[in-house]
N, C-alpha and C positions, 0 to 999 in steps of 0.2 A: 902665775905668778899676779894677781891684781891691784889697779887701786882704788877705793872707795874716794866718796865723795861724801860726808854726814856732817850737818852742821856750824859748815864752810871751812871741814878742815878737812884734810889731805888723811887718808887714812891706809897703809899698808898691809896688804893679807902673805901674812910671814912664813904659813900650813896651809895645804892643804889638805884634804881627804885621810887626818885623822880621827880616830876614834878615841872620847875622853870617857870619867867616870865622874860626877858633882848625885853627890849626897844618896847615892848607893846606884845612879840610873846609866847607860850604860848610852850616848850618843854614839853612834857612826855616822864618816865621812865630813865632818864637820871642819870648821877654816878656823885658823886665830890670826884675828885682825892684830894691828898697832897701829898705833894714836896716838892724842895727843892731848892733853885736858887742857880746855882752856884755860883755863884759871888760874894754870899751876905751871902750865909747863914740861907736865910731868910726865912719862910712857903712861900711857891705859896700851890694857889687853884686852879683848870681848873675839868671844867664842860666840862664831854663828853656823848657822847650812841654810839652805836654799828658802826656809819657810823663814829666819830671819834670828833677833841676836839667842841665842841660849840661854849666855852666862856674863855677864862687863866681871873679867875675872882679876881687876886692879880696881882699886882708889885710889886718891893721891890728899895728900894734907901737904900743905903752904908753908908747915916746919918742921918736916923733913926732909931734911941737903939728901938726895940722888946724884950717883955719878949718872950720864946720860946714858948710858945706858943700863940704867936700873930702872925696877916698876914697883911697887906695894901691892903685892898681892892679896884678893881677900878670898880666903880659906875657913870661909865661917857662914854658920845661918843658908842660905837658898845655895852658896857656894862651895859648901863642904866636901874636902880632895877632886881641887882643880889644881891644885898645889902641887901632888902631885898627880897629878895627870899633863900634867905642864914638861912638869921635869921628865916622867917615862919616856915623851916623843919631843923630848929636845931642844925642847921651844927657852926653857930658862934653866939657870943655875940657881943651887940656893947660896948665899954670900953667909949664911948663919948672923945676917942680925937680924933684929925684930925689931916691933914696932908698935903701943897699945895706944887701939885703935874703942876705946867705951874701954869694953871691958874686953875686946879683945885682943890677942896675940896675931898679928900681920908679919909673914916672913917679908922679906925686900928679897927679894928676885933678882940674877945680871941675865938680862934678854940674851941667848946665844946668832952668833952670826950678827949681832947689834949693824958693823959696819956696814956689812952686806945692804940693807935696806936701805939705811938713808945718806949710800953714796949716788 
């Protein structure tokens, strides 16, 4: 696993070489990166390949209180399907909690193996 530095924040690659389906498109051999939003200090998940960012799979909201190992997943619009793909690849698990962003429902997920990432 590698460490990336972007926008003055450290990001950790938490899984490599997986396949994800977003908006019905299959992206093969991608990596999942865990970072942190500067403003809220909430977790951020980005999906990347050798050419760059495929999807920013999370959003931040300063009004939502999250546990240290939780993240708000953006599973609508251009990210439809990312929630199921991250669960399928054992990156996250569904907490059952939801948050409404505008007209969209956003799942709040627990990041699996979070203690390994932050240690």
